[in-house]
Gaussian input, Z-matrix of N, CA and C with variables (Angstrom, degrees):
# hf/3-21g

backbone

0 1
 N
 C     1     B1
 C     2     B2     1     A1
 N     3     B3     2     A2     1     D1
 C     4     B4     3     A3     2     D2
 C     5     B5     4     A4     3     D3
 N     6     B6     5     A5     4     D4
 C     7     B7     6     A6     5     D5
 C     8     B8     7     A7     6     D6
 N     9     B9     8     A8     7     D7
 C    10    B10     9     A9     8     D8
 C    11    B11    10    A10     9     D9
 N    12    B12    11    A11    10    D10
 C    13    B13    12    A12    11    D11
 C    14    B14    13    A13    12    D12
 N    15    B15    14    A14    13    D13
 C    16    B16    15    A15    14    D14
 C    17    B17    16    A16    15    D15
 N    18    B18    17    A17    16    D16
 C    19    B19    18    A18    17    D17
 C    20    B20    19    A19    18    D18
 N    21    B21    20    A20    19    D19
 C    22    B22    21    A21    20    D20
 C    23    B23    22    A22    21    D21
 N    24    B24    23    A23    22    D22
 C    25    B25    24    A24    23    D23
 C    26    B26    25    A25    24    D24
 N    27    B27    26    A26    25    D25
 C    28    B28    27    A27    26    D26
 C    29    B29    28    A28    27    D27
 N    30    B30    29    A29    28    D28
 C    31    B31    30    A30    29    D29
 C    32    B32    31    A31    30    D30
 N    33    B33    32    A32    31    D31
 C    34    B34    33    A33    32    D32
 C    35    B35    34    A34    33    D33
 N    36    B36    35    A35    34    D34
 C    37    B37    36    A36    35    D35
 C    38    B38    37    A37    36    D36
 N    39    B39    38    A38    37    D37
 C    40    B40    39    A39    38    D38
 C    41    B41    40    A40    39    D39
 N    42    B42    41    A41    40    D40
 C    43    B43    42    A42    41    D41
 C    44    B44    43    A43    42    D42
 N    45    B45    44    A44    43    D43
 C    46    B46    45    A45    44    D44
 C    47    B47    46    A46    45    D45
 N    48    B48    47    A47    46    D46
 C    49    B49    48    A48    47    D47
 C    50    B50    49    A49    48    D48
 N    51    B51    50    A50    49    D49
 C    52    B52    51    A51    50    D50
 C    53    B53    52    A52    51    D51
 N    54    B54    53    A53    52    D52
 C    55    B55    54    A54    53    D53
 C    56    B56    55    A55    54    D54
 N    57    B57    56    A56    55    D55
 C    58    B58    57    A57    56    D56
 C    59    B59    58    A58    57    D57
 N    60    B60    59    A59    58    D58
 C    61    B61    60    A60    59    D59
 C    62    B62    61    A61    60    D60
 N    63    B63    62    A62    61    D61
 C    64    B64    63    A63    62    D62
 C    65    B65    64    A64    63    D63
 N    66    B66    65    A65    64    D64
 C    67    B67    66    A66    65    D65
 C    68    B68    67    A67    66    D66
 N    69    B69    68    A68    67    D67
 C    70    B70    69    A69    68    D68
 C    71    B71    70    A70    69    D69
 N    72    B72    71    A71    70    D70
 C    73    B73    72    A72    71    D71
 C    74    B74    73    A73    72    D72
 N    75    B75    74    A74    73    D73
 C    76    B76    75    A75    74    D74
 C    77    B77    76    A76    75    D75
 N    78    B78    77    A77    76    D76
 C    79    B79    78    A78    77    D77
 C    80    B80    79    A79    78    D78
 N    81    B81    80    A80    79    D79
 C    82    B82    81    A81    80    D80
 C    83    B83    82    A82    81    D81
 N    84    B84    83    A83    82    D82
 C    85    B85    84    A84    83    D83
 C    86    B86    85    A85    84    D84
 N    87    B87    86    A86    85    D85
 C    88    B88    87    A87    86    D86
 C    89    B89    88    A88    87    D87
 N    90    B90    89    A89    88    D88
 C    91    B91    90    A90    89    D89
 C    92    B92    91    A91    90    D90
 N    93    B93    92    A92    91    D91
 C    94    B94    93    A93    92    D92
 C    95    B95    94    A94    93    D93
 N    96    B96    95    A95    94    D94
 C    97    B97    96    A96    95    D95
 C    98    B98    97    A97    96    D96
 N    99    B99    98    A98    97    D97
 C   100   B100    99    A99    98    D98
 C   101   B101   100   A100    99    D99
 N   102   B102   101   A101   100   D100
 C   103   B103   102   A102   101   D101
 C   104   B104   103   A103   102   D102
 N   105   B105   104   A104   103   D103
 C   106   B106   105   A105   104   D104
 C   107   B107   106   A106   105   D105
 N   108   B108   107   A107   106   D106
 C   109   B109   108   A108   107   D107
 C   110   B110   109   A109   108   D108
 N   111   B111   110   A110   109   D109
 C   112   B112   111   A111   110   D110
 C   113   B113   112   A112   111   D111
 N   114   B114   113   A113   112   D112
 C   115   B115   114   A114   113   D113
 C   116   B116   115   A115   114   D114
 N   117   B117   116   A116   115   D115
 C   118   B118   117   A117   116   D116
 C   119   B119   118   A118   117   D117
 N   120   B120   119   A119   118   D118
 C   121   B121   120   A120   119   D119
 C   122   B122   121   A121   120   D120
 N   123   B123   122   A122   121   D121
 C   124   B124   123   A123   122   D122
 C   125   B125   124   A124   123   D123
 N   126   B126   125   A125   124   D124
 C   127   B127   126   A126   125   D125
 C   128   B128   127   A127   126   D126
 N   129   B129   128   A128   127   D127
 C   130   B130   129   A129   128   D128
 C   131   B131   130   A130   129   D129
 N   132   B132   131   A131   130   D130
 C   133   B133   132   A132   131   D131
 C   134   B134   133   A133   132   D132
 N   135   B135   134   A134   133   D133
 C   136   B136   135   A135   134   D134
 C   137   B137   136   A136   135   D135
 N   138   B138   137   A137   136   D136
 C   139   B139   138   A138   137   D137
 C   140   B140   139   A139   138   D138
 N   141   B141   140   A140   139   D139
 C   142   B142   141   A141   140   D140
 C   143   B143   142   A142   141   D141
 N   144   B144   143   A143   142   D142
 C   145   B145   144   A144   143   D143
 C   146   B146   145   A145   144   D144
 N   147   B147   146   A146   145   D145
 C   148   B148   147   A147   146   D146
 C   149   B149   148   A148   147   D147
 N   150   B150   149   A149   148   D148
 C   151   B151   150   A150   149   D149
 C   152   B152   151   A151   150   D150
 N   153   B153   152   A152   151   D151
 C   154   B154   153   A153   152   D152
 C   155   B155   154   A154   153   D153
 N   156   B156   155   A155   154   D154
 C   157   B157   156   A156   155   D155
 C   158   B158   157   A157   156   D156
 N   159   B159   158   A158   157   D157
 C   160   B160   159   A159   158   D158
 C   161   B161   160   A160   159   D159
 N   162   B162   161   A161   160   D160
 C   163   B163   162   A162   161   D161
 C   164   B164   163   A163   162   D162
 N   165   B165   164   A164   163   D163
 C   166   B166   165   A165   164   D164
 C   167   B167   166   A166   165   D165
 N   168   B168   167   A167   166   D166
 C   169   B169   168   A168   167   D167
 C   170   B170   169   A169   168   D168
 N   171   B171   170   A170   169   D169
 C   172   B172   171   A171   170   D170
 C   173   B173   172   A172   171   D171
 N   174   B174   173   A173   172   D172
 C   175   B175   174   A174   173   D173
 C   176   B176   175   A175   174   D174
 N   177   B177   176   A176   175   D175
 C   178   B178   177   A177   176   D176
 C   179   B179   178   A178   177   D177
 N   180   B180   179   A179   178   D178
 C   181   B181   180   A180   179   D179
 C   182   B182   181   A181   180   D180
 N   183   B183   182   A182   181   D181
 C   184   B184   183   A183   182   D182
 C   185   B185   184   A184   183   D183
 N   186   B186   185   A185   184   D184
 C   187   B187   186   A186   185   D185
 C   188   B188   187   A187   186   D186
 N   189   B189   188   A188   187   D187
 C   190   B190   189   A189   188   D188
 C   191   B191   190   A190   189   D189
 N   192   B192   191   A191   190   D190
 C   193   B193   192   A192   191   D191
 C   194   B194   193   A193   192   D192
 N   195   B195   194   A194   193   D193
 C   196   B196   195   A195   194   D194
 C   197   B197   196   A196   195   D195
 N   198   B198   197   A197   196   D196
 C   199   B199   198   A198   197   D197
 C   200   B200   199   A199   198   D198
 N   201   B201   200   A200   199   D199
 C   202   B202   201   A201   200   D200
 C   203   B203   202   A202   201   D201
 N   204   B204   203   A203   202   D202
 C   205   B205   204   A204   203   D203
 C   206   B206   205   A205   204   D204
 N   207   B207   206   A206   205   D205
 C   208   B208   207   A207   206   D206
 C   209   B209   208   A208   207   D207
 N   210   B210   209   A209   208   D208
 C   211   B211   210   A210   209   D209
 C   212   B212   211   A211   210   D210
 N   213   B213   212   A212   211   D211
 C   214   B214   213   A213   212   D212
 C   215   B215   214   A214   213   D213
 N   216   B216   215   A215   214   D214
 C   217   B217   216   A216   215   D215
 C   218   B218   217   A217   216   D216
 N   219   B219   218   A218   217   D217
 C   220   B220   219   A219   218   D218
 C   221   B221   220   A220   219   D219
 N   222   B222   221   A221   220   D220
 C   223   B223   222   A222   221   D221
 C   224   B224   223   A223   222   D222
 N   225   B225   224   A224   223   D223
 C   226   B226   225   A225   224   D224
 C   227   B227   226   A226   225   D225
 N   228   B228   227   A227   226   D226
 C   229   B229   228   A228   227   D227
 C   230   B230   229   A229   228   D228
 N   231   B231   230   A230   229   D229
 C   232   B232   231   A231   230   D230
 C   233   B233   232   A232   231   D231
 N   234   B234   233   A233   232   D232
 C   235   B235   234   A234   233   D233
 C   236   B236   235   A235   234   D234
 N   237   B237   236   A236   235   D235
 C   238   B238   237   A237   236   D236
 C   239   B239   238   A238   237   D237
 N   240   B240   239   A239   238   D238
 C   241   B241   240   A240   239   D239
 C   242   B242   241   A241   240   D240
 N   243   B243   242   A242   241   D241
 C   244   B244   243   A243   242   D242
 C   245   B245   244   A244   243   D243
 N   246   B246   245   A245   244   D244
 C   247   B247   246   A246   245   D245
 C   248   B248   247   A247   246   D246
 N   249   B249   248   A248   247   D247
 C   250   B250   249   A249   248   D248
 C   251   B251   250   A250   249   D249
 N   252   B252   251   A251   250   D250
 C   253   B253   252   A252   251   D251
 C   254   B254   253   A253   252   D252
 N   255   B255   254   A254   253   D253
 C   256   B256   255   A255   254   D254
 C   257   B257   256   A256   255   D255
 N   258   B258   257   A257   256   D256
 C   259   B259   258   A258   257   D257
 C   260   B260   259   A259   258   D258
 N   261   B261   260   A260   259   D259
 C   262   B262   261   A261   260   D260
 C   263   B263   262   A262   261   D261
 N   264   B264   263   A263   262   D262
 C   265   B265   264   A264   263   D263
 C   266   B266   265   A265   264   D264
 N   267   B267   266   A266   265   D265
 C   268   B268   267   A267   266   D266
 C   269   B269   268   A268   267   D267
 N   270   B270   269   A269   268   D268
 C   271   B271   270   A270   269   D269
 C   272   B272   271   A271   270   D270
 N   273   B273   272   A272   271   D271
 C   274   B274   273   A273   272   D272
 C   275   B275   274   A274   273   D273
 N   276   B276   275   A275   274   D274
 C   277   B277   276   A276   275   D275
 C   278   B278   277   A277   276   D276
 N   279   B279   278   A278   277   D277
 C   280   B280   279   A279   278   D278
 C   281   B281   280   A280   279   D279
 N   282   B282   281   A281   280   D280
 C   283   B283   282   A282   281   D281
 C   284   B284   283   A283   282   D282
 N   285   B285   284   A284   283   D283
 C   286   B286   285   A285   284   D284
 C   287   B287   286   A286   285   D285
 N   288   B288   287   A287   286   D286
 C   289   B289   288   A288   287   D287
 C   290   B290   289   A289   288   D288
 N   291   B291   290   A290   289   D289
 C   292   B292   291   A291   290   D290
 C   293   B293   292   A292   291   D291
 N   294   B294   293   A293   292   D292
 C   295   B295   294   A294   293   D293
 C   296   B296   295   A295   294   D294
 N   297   B297   296   A296   295   D295
 C   298   B298   297   A297   296   D296
 C   299   B299   298   A298   297   D297
 N   300   B300   299   A299   298   D298
 C   301   B301   300   A300   299   D299
 C   302   B302   301   A301   300   D300
 N   303   B303   302   A302   301   D301
 C   304   B304   303   A303   302   D302
 C   305   B305   304   A304   303   D303
 N   306   B306   305   A305   304   D304
 C   307   B307   306   A306   305   D305
 C   308   B308   307   A307   306   D306
 N   309   B309   308   A308   307   D307
 C   310   B310   309   A309   308   D308
 C   311   B311   310   A310   309   D309
 N   312   B312   311   A311   310   D310
 C   313   B313   312   A312   311   D311
 C   314   B314   313   A313   312   D312
 N   315   B315   314   A314   313   D313
 C   316   B316   315   A315   314   D314
 C   317   B317   316   A316   315   D315
 N   318   B318   317   A317   316   D316
 C   319   B319   318   A318   317   D317
 C   320   B320   319   A319   318   D318
 N   321   B321   320   A320   319   D319
 C   322   B322   321   A321   320   D320
 C   323   B323   322   A322   321   D321
 N   324   B324   323   A323   322   D322
 C   325   B325   324   A324   323   D323
 C   326   B326   325   A325   324   D324

   B1=1.4672
   B2=1.5535
   B3=1.3244
   B4=1.4315
   B5=1.5147
   B6=1.3255
   B7=1.4624
   B8=1.5097
   B9=1.3553
   B10=1.3720
   B11=1.5376
   B12=1.3930
   B13=1.4245
   B14=1.5366
   B15=1.2924
   B16=1.4522
   B17=1.5672
   B18=1.2359
   B19=1.5076
   B20=1.5162
   B21=1.3568
   B22=1.4770
   B23=1.4783
   B24=1.4088
   B25=1.4368
   B26=1.5074
   B27=1.3294
   B28=1.3939
   B29=1.5822
   B30=1.3302
   B31=1.4433
   B32=1.4913
   B33=1.3418
   B34=1.4112
   B35=1.5106
   B36=1.3750
   B37=1.5120
   B38=1.5340
   B39=1.1954
   B40=1.5350
   B41=1.5308
   B42=1.3044
   B43=1.4601
   B44=1.5142
   B45=1.3591
   B46=1.4630
   B47=1.5326
   B48=1.3550
   B49=1.4336
   B50=1.5418
   B51=1.2296
   B52=1.5031
   B53=1.5129
   B54=1.3083
   B55=1.5174
   B56=1.5408
   B57=1.2899
   B58=1.5266
   B59=1.5072
   B60=1.3430
   B61=1.3800
   B62=1.5586
   B63=1.3851
   B64=1.5018
   B65=1.5476
   B66=1.3659
   B67=1.4495
   B68=1.5460
   B69=1.3111
   B70=1.4723
   B71=1.5063
   B72=1.3089
   B73=1.4173
   B74=1.5883
   B75=1.3595
   B76=1.5050
   B77=1.5170
   B78=1.3927
   B79=1.3739
   B80=1.5663
   B81=1.2744
   B82=1.4817
   B83=1.4821
   B84=1.3269
   B85=1.4816
   B86=1.5137
   B87=1.3699
   B88=1.4035
   B89=1.5246
   B90=1.2927
   B91=1.4812
   B92=1.4993
   B93=1.3573
   B94=1.3858
   B95=1.5901
   B96=1.2838
   B97=1.5186
   B98=1.5563
   B99=1.3143
   B100=1.4566
   B101=1.5051
   B102=1.3834
   B103=1.4835
   B104=1.5792
   B105=1.3252
   B106=1.4582
   B107=1.4954
   B108=1.2233
   B109=1.5022
   B110=1.4679
   B111=1.3858
   B112=1.4483
   B113=1.4674
   B114=1.3395
   B115=1.4699
   B116=1.5030
   B117=1.3410
   B118=1.4642
   B119=1.6228
   B120=1.2823
   B121=1.4460
   B122=1.5263
   B123=1.2823
   B124=1.4707
   B125=1.5023
   B126=1.3278
   B127=1.4578
   B128=1.5115
   B129=1.3372
   B130=1.4430
   B131=1.4467
   B132=1.3635
   B133=1.5434
   B134=1.5359
   B135=1.3417
   B136=1.4604
   B137=1.5321
   B138=1.3526
   B139=1.4201
   B140=1.5113
   B141=1.3983
   B142=1.4066
   B143=1.4970
   B144=1.3583
   B145=1.4518
   B146=1.4838
   B147=1.3730
   B148=1.4650
   B149=1.4893
   B150=1.3672
   B151=1.5268
   B152=1.4358
   B153=1.2893
   B154=1.5145
   B155=1.4012
   B156=1.4080
   B157=1.4535
   B158=1.4566
   B159=1.3418
   B160=1.4498
   B161=1.5230
   B162=1.3493
   B163=1.4525
   B164=1.5006
   B165=1.3601
   B166=1.4224
   B167=1.5105
   B168=1.3825
   B169=1.4210
   B170=1.5315
   B171=1.3339
   B172=1.4884
   B173=1.5001
   B174=1.3305
   B175=1.4568
   B176=1.5263
   B177=1.3598
   B178=1.4915
   B179=1.4566
   B180=1.3486
   B181=1.4860
   B182=1.5457
   B183=1.3313
   B184=1.3924
   B185=1.5131
   B186=1.3516
   B187=1.4300
   B188=1.5141
   B189=1.3554
   B190=1.4671
   B191=1.4932
   B192=1.3466
   B193=1.4197
   B194=1.5096
   B195=1.3304
   B196=1.4699
   B197=1.6074
   B198=1.3627
   B199=1.4923
   B200=1.5440
   B201=1.3706
   B202=1.4435
   B203=1.4930
   B204=1.3724
   B205=1.4742
   B206=1.5028
   B207=1.3458
   B208=1.4939
   B209=1.4896
   B210=1.3585
   B211=1.4369
   B212=1.5696
   B213=1.3214
   B214=1.4597
   B215=1.5235
   B216=1.2465
   B217=1.4686
   B218=1.5570
   B219=1.2915
   B220=1.4800
   B221=1.5629
   B222=1.3478
   B223=1.5339
   B224=1.4883
   B225=1.2979
   B226=1.5007
   B227=1.4845
   B228=1.3126
   B229=1.4376
   B230=1.5022
   B231=1.2797
   B232=1.4362
   B233=1.5338
   B234=1.3057
   B235=1.4438
   B236=1.5279
   B237=1.3594
   B238=1.4763
   B239=1.4960
   B240=1.3906
   B241=1.4372
   B242=1.4998
   B243=1.3200
   B244=1.5308
   B245=1.4557
   B246=1.3626
   B247=1.4388
   B248=1.5479
   B249=1.3070
   B250=1.4797
   B251=1.5499
   B252=1.2351
   B253=1.4381
   B254=1.5422
   B255=1.2667
   B256=1.5051
   B257=1.5272
   B258=1.3732
   B259=1.4271
   B260=1.5803
   B261=1.3304
   B262=1.4396
   B263=1.5471
   B264=1.3835
   B265=1.4227
   B266=1.5133
   B267=1.2752
   B268=1.4835
   B269=1.5374
   B270=1.4091
   B271=1.4614
   B272=1.5778
   B273=1.2980
   B274=1.5162
   B275=1.5427
   B276=1.4205
   B277=1.4417
   B278=1.4858
   B279=1.3554
   B280=1.3823
   B281=1.5591
   B282=1.3513
   B283=1.4506
   B284=1.5410
   B285=1.3803
   B286=1.4525
   B287=1.6184
   B288=1.2988
   B289=1.4922
   B290=1.4923
   B291=1.3154
   B292=1.4781
   B293=1.5381
   B294=1.3833
   B295=1.4526
   B296=1.5246
   B297=1.3656
   B298=1.4418
   B299=1.5311
   B300=1.2920
   B301=1.4573
   B302=1.5607
   B303=1.3516
   B304=1.4277
   B305=1.5984
   B306=1.3370
   B307=1.4736
   B308=1.5140
   B309=1.3975
   B310=1.4455
   B311=1.4858
   B312=1.3280
   B313=1.3915
   B314=1.5305
   B315=1.2922
   B316=1.4866
   B317=1.5127
   B318=1.3196
   B319=1.4058
   B320=1.5668
   B321=1.4081
   B322=1.4291
   B323=1.4828
   B324=1.4085
   B325=1.4241
   B326=1.5970
   A1=112.74
   A2=116.20
   A3=119.28
   A4=112.37
   A5=119.03
   A6=121.41
   A7=110.80
   A8=121.48
   A9=120.65
   A10=114.83
   A11=112.53
   A12=117.15
   A13=113.05
   A14=118.13
   A15=119.68
   A16=112.20
   A17=114.56
   A18=118.88
   A19=108.78
   A20=113.05
   A21=116.54
   A22=112.46
   A23=114.69
   A24=119.97
   A25=113.72
   A26=114.21
   A27=120.29
   A28=105.97
   A29=119.36
   A30=118.96
   A31=111.40
   A32=122.19
   A33=123.13
   A34=113.71
   A35=114.55
   A36=120.65
   A37=109.63
   A38=115.46
   A39=121.73
   A40=106.76
   A41=120.23
   A42=123.97
   A43=112.56
   A44=111.75
   A45=117.78
   A46=114.78
   A47=114.81
   A48=120.42
   A49=112.73
   A50=117.27
   A51=121.45
   A52=109.62
   A53=117.23
   A54=122.14
   A55=111.67
   A56=114.06
   A57=119.26
   A58=110.50
   A59=119.31
   A60=121.87
   A61=113.07
   A62=113.48
   A63=115.72
   A64=110.43
   A65=116.95
   A66=120.74
   A67=109.95
   A68=118.71
   A69=118.61
   A70=112.23
   A71=119.75
   A72=123.24
   A73=109.71
   A74=112.96
   A75=120.68
   A76=108.77
   A77=118.79
   A78=121.53
   A79=108.70
   A80=116.97
   A81=118.23
   A82=110.39
   A83=114.86
   A84=118.21
   A85=115.00
   A86=115.02
   A87=122.80
   A88=111.00
   A89=118.50
   A90=122.34
   A91=110.22
   A92=118.12
   A93=124.00
   A94=113.54
   A95=114.39
   A96=121.62
   A97=107.18
   A98=118.83
   A99=121.65
   A100=108.24
   A101=117.45
   A102=119.45
   A103=108.50
   A104=110.40
   A105=119.41
   A106=115.41
   A107=117.63
   A108=121.91
   A109=107.99
   A110=117.13
   A111=120.00
   A112=108.80
   A113=114.18
   A114=122.05
   A115=108.03
   A116=116.11
   A117=119.77
   A118=106.82
   A119=116.56
   A120=119.65
   A121=112.29
   A122=116.28
   A123=120.70
   A124=109.70
   A125=122.58
   A126=121.83
   A127=113.75
   A128=117.14
   A129=121.26
   A130=116.17
   A131=115.78
   A132=121.31
   A133=104.13
   A134=114.30
   A135=119.65
   A136=109.49
   A137=115.78
   A138=120.23
   A139=110.01
   A140=118.64
   A141=124.26
   A142=107.52
   A143=117.78
   A144=120.34
   A145=112.79
   A146=116.76
   A147=120.34
   A148=115.03
   A149=116.74
   A150=122.35
   A151=107.97
   A152=119.73
   A153=125.15
   A154=110.18
   A155=118.90
   A156=123.19
   A157=112.43
   A158=114.98
   A159=122.19
   A160=107.16
   A161=120.44
   A162=123.30
   A163=109.51
   A164=117.23
   A165=121.55
   A166=114.60
   A167=116.03
   A168=121.72
   A169=112.07
   A170=117.17
   A171=118.62
   A172=111.38
   A173=116.82
   A174=123.01
   A175=111.67
   A176=115.14
   A177=118.91
   A178=112.50
   A179=120.09
   A180=122.93
   A181=108.50
   A182=118.88
   A183=122.40
   A184=112.81
   A185=115.26
   A186=121.82
   A187=111.70
   A188=115.42
   A189=120.89
   A190=110.29
   A191=121.04
   A192=123.91
   A193=110.74
   A194=118.20
   A195=121.32
   A196=107.17
   A197=115.90
   A198=120.69
   A199=109.91
   A200=113.61
   A201=117.33
   A202=116.56
   A203=112.55
   A204=117.67
   A205=117.77
   A206=114.12
   A207=120.84
   A208=114.10
   A209=113.65
   A210=119.07
   A211=111.18
   A212=114.94
   A213=119.59
   A214=113.08
   A215=119.23
   A216=124.60
   A217=113.08
   A218=114.44
   A219=116.58
   A220=108.08
   A221=113.15
   A222=117.49
   A223=110.99
   A224=117.26
   A225=121.12
   A226=111.88
   A227=118.28
   A228=121.33
   A229=112.78
   A230=119.48
   A231=122.32
   A232=111.34
   A233=115.01
   A234=122.87
   A235=107.77
   A236=116.30
   A237=115.42
   A238=113.69
   A239=114.82
   A240=122.16
   A241=107.07
   A242=115.47
   A243=119.07
   A244=113.19
   A245=116.72
   A246=120.44
   A247=110.40
   A248=117.54
   A249=116.15
   A250=109.42
   A251=121.56
   A252=123.73
   A253=111.56
   A254=117.02
   A255=125.59
   A256=106.97
   A257=115.86
   A258=116.91
   A259=110.61
   A260=113.43
   A261=120.53
   A262=104.84
   A263=117.55
   A264=121.38
   A265=111.85
   A266=114.35
   A267=118.72
   A268=112.43
   A269=115.86
   A270=120.24
   A271=112.39
   A272=115.33
   A273=119.49
   A274=108.08
   A275=117.89
   A276=120.88
   A277=108.89
   A278=119.52
   A279=120.17
   A280=110.33
   A281=119.13
   A282=120.64
   A283=113.44
   A284=113.63
   A285=118.71
   A286=108.58
   A287=112.14
   A288=116.75
   A289=112.58
   A290=115.85
   A291=123.50
   A292=112.77
   A293=113.42
   A294=118.44
   A295=116.12
   A296=112.58
   A297=114.25
   A298=111.07
   A299=117.68
   A300=120.45
   A301=108.11
   A302=118.54
   A303=122.21
   A304=108.61
   A305=114.72
   A306=118.62
   A307=109.08
   A308=116.89
   A309=119.35
   A310=112.77
   A311=120.77
   A312=121.30
   A313=112.86
   A314=118.98
   A315=121.56
   A316=113.80
   A317=119.13
   A318=124.67
   A319=112.13
   A320=115.46
   A321=117.93
   A322=119.35
   A323=115.62
   A324=119.73
   A325=107.71
   D1=-9.45
   D2=-178.56
   D3=-66.63
   D4=-21.44
   D5=179.91
   D6=-71.23
   D7=-21.86
   D8=177.17
   D9=-116.54
   D10=16.68
   D11=-178.41
   D12=-64.20
   D13=-21.07
   D14=-177.22
   D15=-73.30
   D16=-14.61
   D17=-177.68
   D18=-84.05
   D19=145.76
   D20=177.53
   D21=-90.26
   D22=83.12
   D23=-179.48
   D24=-79.54
   D25=98.88
   D26=-175.76
   D27=-120.02
   D28=173.37
   D29=179.80
   D30=-57.24
   D31=-50.81
   D32=-178.58
   D33=-56.25
   D34=-37.33
   D35=177.04
   D36=-64.85
   D37=-47.12
   D38=179.98
   D39=-60.27
   D40=-49.68
   D41=-177.29
   D42=-60.88
   D43=-36.87
   D44=176.61
   D45=-62.53
   D46=-47.31
   D47=-179.25
   D48=-70.83
   D49=-32.62
   D50=175.34
   D51=-69.75
   D52=-46.19
   D53=174.18
   D54=-56.67
   D55=-43.75
   D56=179.52
   D57=-63.90
   D58=-44.91
   D59=177.96
   D60=-63.76
   D61=-41.97
   D62=177.80
   D63=-65.00
   D64=-39.65
   D65=178.09
   D66=-59.09
   D67=-46.70
   D68=179.92
   D69=-67.28
   D70=-30.97
   D71=179.56
   D72=-67.09
   D73=-43.45
   D74=-179.30
   D75=-66.95
   D76=-41.49
   D77=-178.56
   D78=-65.52
   D79=-37.10
   D80=-179.91
   D81=-68.93
   D82=-41.79
   D83=175.75
   D84=-59.28
   D85=-44.44
   D86=178.49
   D87=-63.00
   D88=-36.17
   D89=-179.96
   D90=-69.53
   D91=-33.49
   D92=178.83
   D93=-74.62
   D94=-42.31
   D95=-173.28
   D96=-86.38
   D97=-44.27
   D98=-175.96
   D99=-123.56
   D100=94.29
   D101=-176.86
   D102=-54.45
   D103=148.49
   D104=-178.48
   D105=-75.91
   D106=148.08
   D107=169.91
   D108=-130.82
   D109=135.59
   D110=-179.54
   D111=-66.64
   D112=149.71
   D113=-178.45
   D114=-137.01
   D115=141.45
   D116=179.49
   D117=-102.61
   D118=122.66
   D119=179.93
   D120=-114.89
   D121=-143.12
   D122=-173.40
   D123=-75.64
   D124=-20.20
   D125=172.90
   D126=-75.29
   D127=-10.91
   D128=-178.02
   D129=61.63
   D130=27.27
   D131=172.49
   D132=-127.07
   D133=151.34
   D134=175.59
   D135=-70.39
   D136=129.94
   D137=178.02
   D138=-132.40
   D139=151.77
   D140=175.83
   D141=-106.18
   D142=179.01
   D143=173.70
   D144=-60.58
   D145=-37.40
   D146=176.86
   D147=-64.08
   D148=-37.24
   D149=175.21
   D150=-62.66
   D151=-44.15
   D152=-174.86
   D153=-66.99
   D154=-36.65
   D155=176.23
   D156=-65.35
   D157=-43.15
   D158=-179.39
   D159=-61.61
   D160=-49.84
   D161=-179.08
   D162=-59.36
   D163=-38.77
   D164=-179.99
   D165=-64.92
   D166=-39.17
   D167=178.03
   D168=-70.81
   D169=-38.41
   D170=172.48
   D171=-60.70
   D172=-47.56
   D173=179.81
   D174=-56.89
   D175=-43.29
   D176=176.87
   D177=-62.19
   D178=-41.67
   D179=178.21
   D180=-61.55
   D181=-44.46
   D182=-179.09
   D183=-63.05
   D184=-43.26
   D185=178.95
   D186=-60.37
   D187=-46.91
   D188=-177.13
   D189=-67.80
   D190=-41.38
   D191=178.84
   D192=-65.28
   D193=-41.90
   D194=-179.60
   D195=-67.39
   D196=-35.79
   D197=-179.14
   D198=-64.57
   D199=-46.23
   D200=176.18
   D201=-61.42
   D202=-39.84
   D203=176.58
   D204=-68.28
   D205=-36.96
   D206=-174.55
   D207=-91.86
   D208=-43.56
   D209=-170.30
   D210=-105.31
   D211=-40.11
   D212=-178.06
   D213=99.10
   D214=-171.11
   D215=-176.61
   D216=-119.77
   D217=18.66
   D218=-176.16
   D219=-59.14
   D220=148.92
   D221=175.55
   D222=-66.74
   D223=141.59
   D224=175.38
   D225=-104.17
   D226=-14.35
   D227=177.75
   D228=-161.25
   D229=159.17
   D230=172.09
   D231=-123.14
   D232=126.24
   D233=177.10
   D234=-88.01
   D235=131.15
   D236=-177.99
   D237=-81.29
   D238=76.35
   D239=178.48
   D240=-116.83
   D241=124.97
   D242=-176.21
   D243=77.44
   D244=-166.83
   D245=-174.29
   D246=-79.60
   D247=-33.55
   D248=-175.01
   D249=-104.11
   D250=-11.77
   D251=-178.00
   D252=89.18
   D253=170.55
   D254=-176.25
   D255=-119.85
   D256=112.98
   D257=-178.65
   D258=-84.69
   D259=142.26
   D260=-176.74
   D261=-106.77
   D262=117.25
   D263=-177.68
   D264=-77.07
   D265=156.72
   D266=178.51
   D267=-70.48
   D268=-13.25
   D269=174.92
   D270=-58.44
   D271=-25.12
   D272=-179.03
   D273=-63.78
   D274=-28.27
   D275=176.35
   D276=-72.49
   D277=-39.86
   D278=178.77
   D279=-68.32
   D280=-30.36
   D281=172.85
   D282=-64.57
   D283=-38.76
   D284=179.26
   D285=-63.45
   D286=-45.90
   D287=178.63
   D288=-59.58
   D289=-40.19
   D290=175.89
   D291=-58.12
   D292=-48.16
   D293=175.45
   D294=-56.86
   D295=-44.27
   D296=177.57
   D297=-66.95
   D298=-37.16
   D299=179.68
   D300=-63.24
   D301=-42.82
   D302=-177.26
   D303=-61.59
   D304=-42.96
   D305=179.00
   D306=-58.51
   D307=-46.94
   D308=-179.09
   D309=-67.44
   D310=-30.55
   D311=175.43
   D312=-71.02
   D313=-41.72
   D314=175.48
   D315=-66.35
   D316=-26.27
   D317=-178.02
   D318=-84.54
   D319=-33.98
   D320=-171.15
   D321=-116.31
   D322=-16.92
   D323=-175.36
   D324=-88.39

């Protein structure tokens, strides 16, 4: 495990990578079961599900980086779990905004 000790493996990091793996698995399954058809949305360019996923992931990265730069990562609440409690970072709000943005991208782009 020393080879990956430089990474900040926290609960949000683990949730992100598990969600990304699940998303890619679902997209692969959808491509196999329901073949993709290009669609023209508000960008006026033909996009597939994979294109919209890529745009959503880039948007999520920009939202999170902007959030960290403008708001920070200070805890917004503490859940009384264990002796010290579990702090909830404000990045969860950025994650919620990213999910809403992804839904809008998949519906309109």
